[in-house]
Backbone of each chain as ProteinMPNN parsed JSONL, in Angstrom:
{"seq_chain_A": "MAKISLPIAGGAAKAPASDSKTPSAAPATGNKTRAEGGTVMTEIAHEVSANKLVLYMKGSPAMPQCGFSARSAQILSQFDVPLYTVDILRDPEKRQAIKEFSKWPTIPQVYIGGEFVGGSDILAEMYENGELGEMLSELG", "coords_chain_A": {"N_chain_A": [[46.673, -9.172, -53.097], [50.056, -9.054, -51.222], [50.619, -6.597, -49.267], [51.455, -6.316, -46.739], [52.441, -4.841, -44.198], [54.541, -5.073, -41.816], [55.327, -4.789, -38.244], [58.907, -4.523, -37.7], [61.145, -3.941, -35.717], [64.122, -1.353, -35.542], [64.425, -1.557, -38.059], [64.947, -4.12, -39.436], [63.944, -5.55, -41.654], [65.067, -4.938, -43.493], [67.272, -4.95, -46.61], [70.181, -7.183, -46.016], [72.97, -5.407, -45.489], [75.544, -6.34, -44.271], [76.274, -8.624, -45.065], [78.741, -10.605, -45.861], [79.209, -11.77, -48.314], [77.657, -10.653, -50.171], [77.098, -9.302, -53.416], [80.175, -8.229, -55.235], [81.649, -8.212, -57.314], [81.351, -6.478, -58.966], [82.077, -3.3, -60.212], [80.946, -0.178, -58.205], [80.102, 2.024, -60.135], [79.663, 2.97, -63.562], [78.782, 0.644, -65.07], [79.273, -1.2, -67.382], [77.354, -2.666, -70.463], [77.802, -5.945, -72.227], [77.499, -5.255, -75.017], [78.337, -2.735, -75.162], [80.791, -2.662, -74.608], [81.74, -3.821, -71.888], [81.583, -6.281, -69.729], [80.375, -9.691, -69.0], [79.855, -9.69, -66.297], [79.648, -7.134, -65.574], [77.625, -6.4, -66.897], [75.801, -7.64, -65.174], [75.928, -6.38, -63.496], [74.727, -3.804, -63.978], [72.22, -4.61, -64.887], [70.933, -5.482, -62.321], [71.149, -2.979, -61.069], [69.952, -1.079, -62.728], [67.526, -1.7, -62.762], [64.521, -2.222, -60.599], [63.594, -4.685, -59.578], [64.382, -7.676, -60.297], [64.557, -10.651, -61.782], [66.57, -13.683, -62.155], [66.344, -16.564, -64.367], [64.883, -19.625, -65.366], [63.934, -19.775, -68.632], [61.176, -17.969, -69.532], [58.662, -15.71, -68.013], [55.957, -16.313, -69.044], [56.499, -18.753, -70.465], [57.987, -20.673, -68.234], [60.764, -22.531, -67.74], [61.271, -24.219, -65.676], [60.314, -25.331, -62.557], [61.001, -24.414, -60.096], [61.506, -21.645, -61.193], [59.175, -20.827, -62.262], [57.62, -20.707, -59.924], [58.595, -18.624, -58.807], [58.546, -16.491, -60.59], [55.94, -16.346, -60.592], [55.124, -15.73, -58.329], [56.369, -13.081, -58.176], [54.821, -11.509, -59.744], [52.561, -10.714, -59.055], [52.767, -8.672, -57.653], [52.91, -4.634, -57.777], [55.215, -3.99, -58.829], [57.365, -3.221, -61.593], [58.472, -5.806, -63.167], [61.855, -7.225, -64.186], [62.787, -9.497, -66.135], [65.244, -12.149, -66.656], [66.333, -14.2, -69.075], [68.491, -17.32, -68.437], [68.829, -19.401, -69.818], [69.081, -18.853, -72.353], [71.512, -17.72, -72.548], [74.573, -19.018, -71.792], [76.627, -17.748, -70.916], [76.23, -16.165, -69.036], [74.61, -17.491, -67.426], [76.127, -19.004, -66.201], [77.869, -16.789, -64.94], [76.14, -15.799, -63.496], [75.983, -16.983, -61.121], [78.766, -16.63, -59.621], [78.622, -13.956, -59.54], [76.656, -13.475, -57.581], [77.327, -15.358, -55.578], [75.818, -17.654, -55.003], [74.706, -20.873, -55.901], [72.414, -21.684, -57.185], [69.565, -21.195, -59.714], [66.251, -20.25, -59.894], [67.212, -16.515, -59.269], [66.74, -13.578, -57.348], [67.019, -10.391, -57.203], [66.246, -7.397, -55.697], [65.788, -4.051, -55.737], [68.436, -3.658, -55.941], [70.019, -5.419, -54.124], [70.731, -8.983, -53.589], [68.249, -11.448, -53.286], [67.641, -13.919, -52.593], [66.895, -17.115, -53.527], [64.043, -19.521, -54.971], [63.066, -20.892, -52.575], [63.735, -18.968, -50.6], [62.623, -16.489, -51.703], [59.943, -17.528, -51.443], [59.229, -17.861, -48.71], [59.345, -15.607, -47.596], [57.369, -14.067, -49.241], [55.237, -15.117, -48.049], [55.378, -14.748, -45.076], [54.845, -12.008, -45.37], [56.917, -10.117, -45.63], [58.4, -9.847, -48.287], [56.435, -8.217, -49.587], [56.451, -5.599, -47.854], [59.466, -5.011, -48.365], [58.91, -4.733, -51.531], [57.224, -2.468, -51.305], [58.818, -0.714, -50.389], [60.298, 0.159, -52.092], [59.916, 2.572, -53.411]], "CA_chain_A": [[48.224, -8.406, -52.977], [50.381, -8.857, -49.956], [50.828, -5.311, -48.763], [51.128, -6.56, -45.548], [53.447, -4.074, -43.315], [54.751, -6.063, -40.459], [56.506, -3.736, -37.324], [59.729, -4.908, -36.848], [61.85, -3.049, -34.936], [65.384, -1.612, -36.099], [64.342, -2.029, -39.523], [65.344, -5.269, -39.665], [63.526, -6.148, -42.875], [65.914, -4.337, -45.082], [68.092, -6.109, -47.217], [71.198, -7.283, -45.319], [74.062, -4.6, -46.091], [76.385, -6.804, -43.56], [76.716, -10.115, -45.336], [80.158, -10.316, -46.417], [78.957, -12.344, -49.708], [76.9, -9.898, -51.345], [78.109, -8.873, -54.679], [81.436, -7.211, -54.673], [82.81, -8.314, -58.062], [81.72, -5.747, -60.212], [82.354, -1.901, -59.851], [79.507, 0.137, -58.319], [79.614, 2.913, -61.286], [80.086, 2.234, -65.134], [78.704, -0.967, -65.244], [78.678, -1.381, -68.897], [76.552, -4.138, -70.933], [78.854, -6.663, -73.574], [77.22, -4.656, -76.039], [78.777, -1.436, -74.823], [82.101, -3.178, -74.123], [81.911, -4.423, -70.681], [81.925, -7.839, -69.759], [78.96, -10.031, -68.419], [79.491, -9.286, -64.842], [79.256, -5.619, -65.526], [76.204, -6.493, -67.424], [74.866, -7.918, -64.72], [75.784, -5.225, -62.299], [73.991, -2.941, -64.454], [70.82, -4.899, -65.051], [70.615, -5.104, -61.194], [70.959, -1.487, -60.428], [69.202, -0.063, -63.317], [65.887, -2.079, -62.495], [64.308, -2.481, -58.968], [62.872, -6.008, -59.09], [65.043, -8.525, -61.372], [64.22, -12.366, -61.765], [67.136, -14.559, -63.364], [65.204, -17.665, -64.507], [65.057, -20.426, -66.84], [62.715, -19.658, -69.828], [60.249, -16.883, -69.155], [57.554, -15.897, -67.243], [54.984, -16.978, -69.674], [57.107, -20.056, -70.656], [59.161, -21.155, -67.246], [61.678, -24.038, -68.058], [61.629, -24.597, -64.303], [59.528, -25.257, -61.432], [61.2, -23.276, -59.391], [61.269, -20.144, -62.127], [57.687, -20.72, -62.517], [56.908, -20.124, -58.912], [59.314, -17.194, -58.225], [57.705, -15.397, -61.182], [54.573, -15.984, -60.371], [54.782, -14.542, -56.824], [56.629, -11.522, -58.125], [54.055, -10.822, -60.779], [51.515, -10.167, -58.077], [52.956, -6.858, -57.307], [52.66, -3.787, -58.52], [56.383, -3.484, -58.996], [57.913, -3.908, -63.05], [59.579, -7.201, -63.126], [62.606, -7.458, -65.264], [63.484, -11.123, -65.958], [66.617, -12.522, -67.695], [66.42, -15.974, -69.042], [69.461, -17.402, -68.155], [68.732, -20.598, -70.9], [69.484, -18.131, -73.546], [72.59, -16.812, -72.677], [74.919, -19.761, -71.255], [77.614, -17.093, -70.519], [75.152, -15.206, -67.707], [74.114, -18.429, -66.749], [77.41, -19.411, -65.219], [78.463, -15.782, -64.444], [75.073, -15.3, -62.252], [76.331, -17.753, -60.331], [79.669, -16.129, -59.61], [78.477, -12.543, -58.935], [75.905, -13.757, -56.247], [78.276, -16.523, -54.961], [74.752, -18.839, -55.276], [75.038, -21.89, -57.042], [71.255, -22.423, -58.377], [69.018, -20.514, -60.422], [66.157, -19.024, -60.027], [67.628, -15.632, -58.034], [65.831, -12.63, -57.173], [67.083, -9.133, -57.205], [65.619, -6.039, -55.322], [66.716, -2.62, -55.429], [70.042, -3.995, -56.395], [70.491, -6.833, -53.478], [70.38, -10.258, -53.905], [67.641, -11.815, -52.089], [67.756, -15.291, -52.856], [66.105, -18.266, -54.831], [62.566, -19.337, -54.641], [62.371, -21.091, -51.092], [63.411, -17.763, -49.856], [61.371, -15.89, -51.899], [58.185, -17.852, -51.119], [58.778, -17.866, -47.413], [59.033, -13.811, -47.767], [56.1, -13.671, -49.751], [54.097, -15.801, -47.056], [55.374, -13.972, -43.787], [54.913, -10.349, -45.728], [58.398, -9.957, -45.79], [58.348, -9.535, -49.744], [55.326, -7.165, -49.822], [57.192, -4.714, -47.425], [60.583, -4.634, -49.49], [58.679, -3.954, -52.687], [56.936, -1.234, -50.951], [59.702, 0.42, -49.746], [61.353, 0.625, -53.109], [59.769, 4.278, -53.726]], "C_chain_A": [[48.604, -8.557, -51.582], [50.895, -7.549, -49.7], [50.852, -5.072, -47.231], [52.429, -5.75, -44.674], [53.794, -4.799, -41.969], [55.85, -4.826, -39.448], [57.516, -4.587, -36.834], [60.74, -3.788, -36.844], [63.559, -3.038, -35.516], [65.3, -1.759, -37.346], [65.157, -3.359, -39.99], [64.932, -6.002, -40.971], [64.081, -5.741, -44.202], [66.845, -5.308, -45.375], [69.67, -6.053, -46.265], [72.491, -6.383, -46.157], [75.538, -5.513, -45.324], [76.92, -8.045, -44.195], [77.778, -9.805, -46.02], [79.782, -10.957, -47.956], [78.009, -11.598, -50.769], [77.564, -9.444, -52.527], [79.273, -8.009, -54.79], [82.351, -7.729, -55.972], [82.707, -7.233, -59.019], [81.794, -4.187, -59.72], [80.821, -1.171, -59.745], [79.222, 1.094, -59.524], [80.35, 2.062, -62.327], [79.783, 0.834, -65.419], [78.056, -0.891, -66.8], [78.163, -2.918, -69.268], [77.476, -4.581, -71.801], [78.511, -5.719, -74.447], [78.035, -3.159, -75.998], [80.468, -1.582, -74.718], [82.674, -3.469, -72.908], [81.996, -5.696, -70.751], [80.502, -8.285, -69.022], [78.977, -9.638, -67.083], [79.085, -7.911, -64.515], [77.91, -5.28, -65.729], [75.309, -6.734, -66.609], [74.525, -6.913, -63.674], [74.767, -3.834, -62.822], [72.525, -3.164, -64.708], [70.201, -5.156, -63.414], [70.171, -3.633, -60.592], [69.888, -0.78, -61.453], [67.399, -0.44, -63.047], [65.306, -2.552, -60.98], [64.033, -3.976, -58.502], [63.438, -7.047, -60.556], [65.231, -10.142, -60.846], [65.299, -12.858, -62.725], [66.257, -16.255, -63.482], [65.602, -18.396, -65.685], [63.443, -20.369, -67.406], [62.154, -17.812, -69.278], [59.01, -16.701, -68.383], [56.222, -16.436, -67.647], [55.311, -18.586, -70.322], [58.013, -20.443, -69.768], [59.342, -22.438, -67.797], [61.844, -24.717, -67.112], [60.457, -24.457, -63.26], [59.404, -24.135, -60.621], [61.303, -21.697, -60.119], [59.762, -20.065, -62.085], [57.2, -19.823, -61.418], [57.409, -18.953, -58.626], [58.651, -15.855, -59.193], [56.294, -15.181, -61.167], [53.923, -15.01, -59.113], [55.075, -13.128, -57.168], [55.65, -11.188, -58.703], [52.979, -10.28, -59.921], [51.559, -9.087, -57.621], [52.867, -6.144, -58.165], [54.14, -2.973, -59.473], [57.077, -4.056, -60.596], [58.819, -4.923, -62.805], [60.343, -6.984, -64.636], [63.0, -8.525, -65.141], [64.629, -11.093, -66.9], [66.703, -14.238, -68.056], [67.518, -16.596, -69.667], [69.833, -18.903, -69.428], [69.587, -19.965, -72.197], [70.781, -17.6, -73.677], [73.505, -17.731, -71.709], [76.312, -18.942, -70.121], [77.341, -16.373, -68.8], [74.789, -16.412, -66.825], [75.29, -19.044, -65.506], [78.028, -17.967, -64.465], [77.325, -15.354, -63.09], [75.481, -15.98, -60.646], [77.176, -17.446, -59.355], [79.183, -14.848, -58.652], [77.32, -12.582, -57.723], [76.649, -14.467, -55.271], [76.875, -17.512, -54.551], [74.6, -19.436, -56.049], [73.276, -22.554, -57.772], [70.687, -20.885, -58.876], [67.091, -20.801, -59.993], [66.903, -18.159, -58.803], [66.97, -14.388, -58.462], [66.99, -11.56, -56.68], [66.268, -8.162, -56.636], [66.583, -4.742, -54.762], [68.239, -3.013, -55.157], [70.619, -4.834, -55.451], [69.79, -7.753, -53.68], [69.752, -10.925, -52.607], [67.333, -13.123, -51.589], [66.96, -16.053, -53.803], [64.73, -18.285, -54.164], [62.167, -19.698, -53.418], [62.584, -19.655, -50.441], [62.536, -16.747, -49.882], [60.055, -16.194, -51.509], [57.561, -18.108, -49.796], [58.49, -16.612, -47.141], [57.983, -13.363, -48.075], [55.026, -14.266, -48.139], [54.094, -15.067, -45.443], [55.195, -12.29, -44.212], [55.971, -9.38, -45.691], [58.56, -8.991, -47.342], [57.803, -8.211, -50.234], [56.037, -5.952, -49.186], [58.554, -4.274, -48.029], [60.04, -4.199, -50.544], [58.155, -2.939, -52.462], [57.77, 0.142, -50.181], [60.997, 0.685, -50.862], [60.948, 1.962, -53.974], [59.581, 4.376, -55.372]], "O_chain_A": [[47.781, -8.291, -50.707], [52.049, -7.525, -50.128], [50.46, -4.084, -46.609], [53.475, -6.399, -44.646], [52.894, -4.941, -41.142], [56.831, -4.213, -39.87], [57.347, -5.302, -35.846], [61.041, -2.983, -37.726], [64.203, -4.039, -35.833], [66.335, -2.188, -37.856], [65.941, -3.367, -40.939], [65.56, -7.0, -41.325], [63.807, -5.99, -45.376], [67.188, -6.258, -44.672], [70.168, -4.985, -45.909], [72.871, -6.697, -47.285], [76.614, -5.301, -45.884], [78.016, -8.469, -43.827], [77.816, -8.815, -46.751], [80.319, -10.293, -48.843], [77.736, -11.949, -51.916], [78.771, -9.22, -52.433], [79.138, -6.893, -54.287], [83.578, -7.726, -55.863], [83.623, -6.957, -59.793], [81.447, -4.053, -58.547], [79.874, -1.294, -60.522], [78.083, 1.008, -59.982], [81.125, 1.107, -62.263], [80.548, 0.035, -65.961], [76.928, -0.651, -67.231], [78.409, -3.972, -68.681], [78.141, -3.676, -72.305], [79.537, -5.13, -74.786], [78.244, -2.603, -77.076], [81.228, -0.615, -74.759], [83.893, -3.424, -72.739], [82.448, -6.268, -71.743], [79.688, -7.482, -68.566], [77.907, -9.173, -66.69], [78.416, -7.54, -63.55], [77.2, -4.425, -65.198], [74.155, -6.357, -66.807], [73.45, -6.629, -63.145], [74.211, -3.05, -62.051], [71.702, -2.25, -64.756], [68.984, -5.021, -63.282], [69.203, -3.302, -59.907], [69.054, 0.01, -61.01], [66.412, 0.293, -63.12], [65.976, -3.381, -60.364], [64.197, -4.398, -57.357], [62.864, -7.043, -61.645], [65.825, -10.622, -59.88], [65.18, -12.616, -63.926], [65.684, -16.823, -62.552], [66.315, -18.071, -66.634], [62.348, -20.698, -66.949], [62.776, -16.859, -68.809], [58.345, -17.709, -68.147], [55.444, -16.934, -66.833], [54.433, -19.408, -70.585], [59.1, -20.662, -70.303], [58.498, -23.235, -68.206], [62.447, -25.783, -67.235], [59.754, -23.447, -63.232], [58.518, -23.312, -60.396], [61.147, -20.69, -59.428], [59.27, -18.97, -61.81], [56.642, -18.732, -61.541], [56.629, -18.132, -58.144], [58.359, -14.719, -58.819], [55.631, -14.222, -61.562], [53.017, -14.198, -58.93], [54.436, -12.163, -56.751], [55.253, -10.17, -58.136], [52.535, -9.191, -60.282], [50.585, -8.473, -57.186], [52.744, -6.547, -59.322], [54.21, -2.034, -60.267], [57.274, -5.264, -60.728], [59.892, -4.754, -62.227], [59.853, -6.72, -65.734], [63.617, -8.801, -64.112], [64.89, -10.217, -67.725], [67.074, -15.178, -67.353], [67.727, -16.609, -70.88], [70.97, -19.248, -69.75], [70.498, -20.502, -72.827], [71.183, -17.086, -74.721], [73.347, -17.338, -70.553], [76.772, -19.339, -69.05], [78.072, -16.2, -67.825], [74.687, -16.294, -65.603], [75.165, -19.375, -64.327], [78.652, -18.116, -63.415], [77.613, -14.78, -62.04], [75.308, -15.568, -59.498], [76.832, -17.746, -58.211], [79.309, -14.746, -57.432], [77.216, -11.599, -56.988], [76.558, -14.116, -54.094], [77.099, -18.199, -53.555], [74.321, -18.929, -57.136], [73.065, -23.494, -58.539], [71.149, -19.785, -58.573], [66.899, -22.001, -59.8], [67.188, -18.652, -57.712], [66.676, -14.125, -59.628], [67.802, -11.906, -55.823], [65.253, -8.071, -57.325], [67.482, -4.531, -53.948], [68.971, -2.633, -54.243], [71.778, -5.151, -55.719], [68.581, -7.724, -53.91], [70.213, -11.028, -51.47], [66.886, -13.411, -50.479], [66.431, -15.546, -54.792], [64.289, -17.561, -53.272], [61.171, -19.168, -52.927], [61.66, -19.181, -49.78], [61.902, -16.194, -48.983], [59.177, -15.363, -51.274], [56.401, -18.381, -49.49], [57.476, -16.355, -46.492], [57.469, -12.415, -47.48], [54.263, -13.58, -47.459], [53.08, -14.881, -44.772], [55.416, -11.422, -43.367], [55.903, -8.151, -45.715], [58.777, -7.783, -47.433], [58.343, -7.375, -50.959], [56.3, -5.105, -50.039], [58.701, -3.06, -48.174], [60.513, -3.108, -50.86], [58.401, -2.091, -53.32], [57.52, 1.255, -49.719], [62.121, 1.155, -50.686], [61.534, 2.324, -54.994], [59.449, 5.473, -55.914]]}, "seq_chain_B": "MPIEPEEIGDLIRVALPDAEVTCTDLTGTLDHWQVDVVSLGFAGKRLLAQHRMVKDALHERLMDGTIHALTLKTRTP", "coords_chain_B": {"N_chain_B": [[73.785, -37.831, -61.909], [74.073, -39.038, -59.004], [73.255, -38.718, -55.448], [74.039, -39.682, -52.217], [71.477, -39.521, -49.435], [72.401, -39.753, -46.873], [75.188, -38.842, -47.168], [74.355, -36.294, -48.039], [73.807, -35.063, -45.408], [76.062, -35.411, -43.888], [77.827, -33.663, -44.707], [76.384, -31.266, -44.519], [76.672, -31.088, -41.665], [79.492, -30.831, -41.302], [79.881, -28.155, -41.497], [77.439, -27.462, -39.683], [77.667, -28.824, -36.591], [75.559, -29.854, -35.038], [73.593, -30.205, -36.63], [69.977, -31.316, -37.597], [69.362, -33.235, -40.121], [67.281, -33.885, -42.551], [66.236, -35.424, -45.466], [64.853, -35.659, -48.676], [63.966, -37.589, -51.282], [62.853, -36.25, -54.051], [62.554, -37.074, -56.643], [63.027, -39.429, -57.253], [65.33, -40.13, -58.255], [67.839, -39.506, -57.204], [68.803, -36.93, -57.384], [67.357, -34.726, -57.298], [66.454, -32.792, -54.246], [64.694, -32.359, -51.247], [65.671, -30.56, -48.503], [65.578, -30.516, -45.262], [66.57, -29.098, -42.501], [67.49, -28.437, -38.953], [69.018, -26.399, -36.602], [70.78, -24.943, -34.07], [73.013, -23.458, -35.126], [71.33, -21.61, -36.866], [70.556, -19.465, -35.402], [69.256, -16.323, -34.868], [70.259, -15.607, -37.278], [69.227, -14.212, -40.575], [67.204, -15.435, -43.233], [68.484, -15.624, -45.944], [70.741, -15.774, -44.838], [71.084, -18.242, -43.441], [70.26, -19.951, -45.553], [72.501, -19.947, -47.177], [74.241, -20.808, -45.451], [73.73, -23.272, -45.712], [73.973, -24.034, -48.118], [76.113, -22.915, -48.754], [78.162, -25.392, -47.475], [77.301, -27.5, -49.34], [78.33, -26.714, -51.597], [80.317, -27.846, -53.71], [78.852, -30.062, -54.664], [76.706, -28.817, -55.51], [77.517, -27.192, -57.582], [78.689, -29.051, -59.253], [76.877, -30.149, -60.517], [75.827, -32.775, -59.114], [73.784, -32.583, -57.074], [70.935, -31.443, -58.212], [68.752, -30.078, -57.969], [67.328, -28.562, -55.313], [65.451, -27.958, -52.611], [64.941, -25.914, -49.698], [64.486, -25.8, -46.406], [64.96, -24.215, -43.395], [65.527, -24.198, -39.946], [65.498, -23.012, -36.34], [66.057, -25.129, -33.537]], "CA_chain_B": [[74.696, -37.989, -60.947], [73.451, -39.205, -57.721], [74.378, -38.647, -54.015], [73.217, -40.551, -50.843], [71.06, -38.597, -48.368], [73.714, -39.635, -45.865], [76.255, -37.56, -47.877], [74.349, -34.895, -47.472], [73.899, -34.985, -44.111], [77.58, -35.621, -43.387], [78.56, -32.38, -45.593], [75.987, -29.815, -43.678], [77.37, -31.548, -40.286], [80.68, -30.238, -41.177], [79.529, -26.891, -41.012], [76.493, -27.301, -38.587], [77.43, -30.207, -36.327], [74.31, -30.368, -34.56], [72.034, -30.276, -37.851], [69.233, -32.634, -37.601], [69.279, -33.142, -41.691], [65.844, -35.144, -43.232], [66.248, -35.407, -47.081], [63.581, -36.22, -49.483], [64.094, -37.454, -52.782], [61.497, -35.787, -55.102], [62.051, -37.304, -58.221], [63.314, -40.749, -56.997], [66.591, -40.289, -59.068], [68.641, -39.082, -55.93], [69.455, -35.807, -57.531], [66.552, -33.434, -56.657], [65.983, -32.861, -53.103], [64.373, -31.25, -50.311], [66.628, -30.818, -47.48], [65.034, -29.653, -43.908], [67.754, -28.233, -41.587], [67.47, -27.752, -38.016], [70.237, -26.21, -36.156], [71.083, -23.798, -33.367], [73.538, -22.539, -35.478], [70.99, -20.73, -37.664], [69.999, -18.517, -34.437], [69.765, -14.823, -34.856], [70.318, -15.31, -38.779], [68.228, -14.05, -41.489], [66.877, -16.801, -44.02], [69.414, -15.425, -46.892], [72.044, -16.43, -44.204], [70.762, -19.206, -43.512], [70.236, -20.832, -46.84], [73.82, -19.558, -47.335], [75.431, -21.893, -44.586], [73.662, -24.845, -45.925], [74.432, -24.05, -49.664], [78.043, -23.46, -48.807], [78.128, -26.819, -46.919], [76.806, -28.259, -50.237], [78.846, -25.855, -52.648], [80.772, -28.424, -54.796], [77.865, -30.617, -55.339], [76.013, -28.219, -56.577], [78.498, -26.567, -58.512], [79.191, -30.019, -60.365], [75.595, -31.121, -60.744], [75.554, -34.011, -58.293], [72.412, -31.878, -56.995], [70.719, -31.028, -59.64], [67.646, -29.566, -57.4], [67.617, -28.41, -54.079], [64.376, -27.136, -51.859], [65.512, -26.137, -48.549], [63.863, -25.306, -45.34], [66.338, -24.342, -41.972], [65.109, -23.177, -38.876], [66.296, -23.287, -35.279], [65.337, -26.202, -32.702]], "C_chain_B": [[73.981, -37.997, -59.384], [74.261, -38.758, -56.57], [73.126, -39.121, -53.177], [72.63, -39.249, -49.878], [71.94, -38.63, -46.968], [74.864, -39.024, -46.268], [75.71, -36.319, -47.706], [74.396, -34.363, -46.13], [75.379, -34.732, -43.5], [78.033, -34.336, -43.965], [77.715, -31.248, -44.675], [76.392, -30.482, -42.487], [78.477, -30.921, -40.315], [80.933, -28.603, -40.68], [78.488, -26.457, -39.854], [76.914, -28.546, -38.009], [76.69, -30.467, -35.769], [73.191, -30.587, -35.263], [71.413, -31.681, -37.741], [68.895, -32.496, -39.034], [67.972, -34.302, -42.166], [65.743, -34.409, -44.886], [64.935, -36.291, -47.512], [63.691, -36.16, -50.382], [62.741, -37.122, -53.473], [61.354, -36.349, -56.002], [62.416, -39.083, -57.835], [64.589, -41.008, -57.822], [67.815, -39.598, -58.198], [69.644, -37.962, -56.54], [68.65, -34.494, -57.336], [66.233, -33.908, -55.631], [65.559, -32.062, -52.584], [64.91, -31.714, -49.271], [66.134, -29.977, -46.422], [66.363, -29.776, -43.024], [67.708, -27.738, -40.078], [68.905, -27.728, -37.065], [70.246, -24.805, -35.495], [72.031, -22.996, -33.839], [73.015, -21.259, -36.743], [70.356, -19.522, -36.515], [70.197, -17.446, -34.655], [70.105, -14.628, -36.446], [69.258, -15.141, -39.537], [68.226, -15.368, -42.23], [67.983, -17.002, -44.977], [70.678, -16.232, -46.092], [72.123, -17.758, -43.95], [70.84, -20.525, -44.088], [71.71, -20.866, -47.017], [74.599, -20.525, -46.62], [75.238, -22.859, -45.245], [74.346, -25.148, -47.227], [75.738, -24.024, -49.763], [78.494, -24.855, -48.636], [78.186, -27.619, -48.482], [77.631, -27.807, -51.622], [79.16, -26.744, -54.115], [79.935, -29.377, -55.052], [76.792, -30.144, -55.933], [76.537, -27.526, -57.523], [78.399, -27.849, -59.748], [77.715, -30.631, -60.767], [74.662, -32.132, -60.061], [74.275, -33.66, -57.983], [72.199, -30.916, -58.028], [69.578, -29.496, -58.916], [67.354, -29.456, -56.196], [66.38, -27.582, -53.279], [64.722, -27.231, -50.459], [64.718, -25.381, -47.749], [64.952, -25.447, -44.291], [65.249, -23.255, -41.227], [65.802, -23.86, -37.781], [65.077, -24.461, -34.368], [64.183, -25.488, -32.044]], "O_chain_B": [[73.475, -37.028, -58.818], [75.462, -38.489, -56.554], [71.905, -39.036, -53.308], [73.261, -38.214, -49.665], [72.086, -37.688, -46.189], [75.582, -38.657, -45.337], [76.358, -35.352, -47.305], [74.978, -33.324, -45.82], [75.635, -33.846, -42.685], [79.001, -33.972, -43.297], [78.379, -30.368, -44.128], [76.518, -29.322, -42.092], [78.681, -30.283, -39.282], [81.729, -28.064, -39.912], [78.585, -25.41, -39.213], [76.659, -29.528, -38.706], [76.716, -31.691, -35.641], [72.109, -31.004, -34.849], [71.966, -32.78, -37.768], [68.089, -31.597, -39.274], [68.049, -35.515, -41.971], [65.339, -33.316, -45.282], [64.294, -37.184, -46.958], [63.638, -35.055, -50.922], [61.714, -37.789, -53.349], [60.229, -36.402, -56.5], [61.726, -39.884, -58.465], [64.863, -42.187, -58.048], [68.765, -39.169, -58.854], [70.862, -37.942, -56.358], [69.179, -33.387, -57.233], [65.794, -35.055, -55.542], [65.729, -30.917, -53.002], [64.84, -32.894, -48.925], [66.216, -28.758, -46.568], [67.054, -30.792, -43.091], [67.904, -26.529, -39.949], [69.655, -28.679, -36.849], [69.878, -23.767, -36.046], [72.175, -21.896, -33.305], [73.702, -20.412, -37.315], [69.623, -18.668, -37.013], [71.397, -17.177, -34.725], [70.215, -13.47, -36.849], [68.272, -15.84, -39.302], [69.026, -16.27, -41.981], [68.518, -18.107, -45.075], [71.399, -17.09, -46.601], [73.136, -18.41, -44.205], [71.195, -21.622, -43.658], [72.181, -22.003, -46.998], [75.578, -21.045, -47.155], [76.207, -23.544, -45.569], [75.059, -26.122, -47.473], [76.46, -24.715, -50.483], [79.123, -25.446, -49.514], [79.166, -28.327, -48.712], [77.559, -28.513, -52.629], [78.621, -26.568, -55.208], [80.331, -29.836, -56.123], [76.042, -30.757, -56.692], [75.774, -27.241, -58.445], [78.095, -27.623, -60.919], [77.672, -31.697, -61.382], [73.46, -32.361, -60.196], [73.422, -34.345, -58.547], [72.869, -30.012, -58.527], [69.632, -28.316, -59.262], [66.986, -30.552, -55.774], [66.469, -26.363, -53.423], [64.832, -28.333, -49.922], [64.216, -24.351, -48.201], [65.703, -26.418, -44.199], [64.592, -22.26, -41.532], [66.484, -24.877, -37.909], [63.857, -24.588, -34.474], [63.418, -26.104, -31.303]]}, "name": "protein", "num_of_chains": 2, "seq": "MAKISLPIAGGAAKAPASDSKTPSAAPATGNKTRAEGGTVMTEIAHEVSANKLVLYMKGSPAMPQCGFSARSAQILSQFDVPLYTVDILRDPEKRQAIKEFSKWPTIPQVYIGGEFVGGSDILAEMYENGELGEMLSELGMPIEPEEIGDLIRVALPDAEVTCTDLTGTLDHWQVDVVSLGFAGKRLLAQHRMVKDALHERLMDGTIHALTLKTRTP"}
């Protein structure tokens, strides 16, 4: 388990609140799923706020359909935080929408505590340097 | 839909003129790339911000599938 706490001054390890491209496409409240009459965008907003750790991936953790997705699922499954995964191959509308929601053109995509964290390269690097373990342990 | 490594470097240097770009064709099909970028423009920026700078520079080629998969490494000199 990578529960390493790095002594980073000023809380620099916290997810950036100032990144101008963090998700802003959906309202902060009243995020309905499509089944509830919302849009795919509000459904994504609902997913990332209702679940502390979300992975948009190709396939499932048990049957990943892409090496990057497999690597991301494998890293995230090593922590005690419940992992909510969305198979975008089963949902073409969401496959496109998630790229617009995050302003990030590739999949997989990881959200922690409602914040977009990055793709598989960023996740792997944050896993190796302990930042990921720290973020997940701060979820509470 | 292939893309040549020179074009990847040129697109990145539009955003990061000093960038040293190393492209590795992972599959021999010119659409799965590992791209290592070294630039002073990354100084003081978090990893997500660094990757965004490169992905923004390649945005069109990523969205139209010219670049199908991208492994990215960014650092300062």
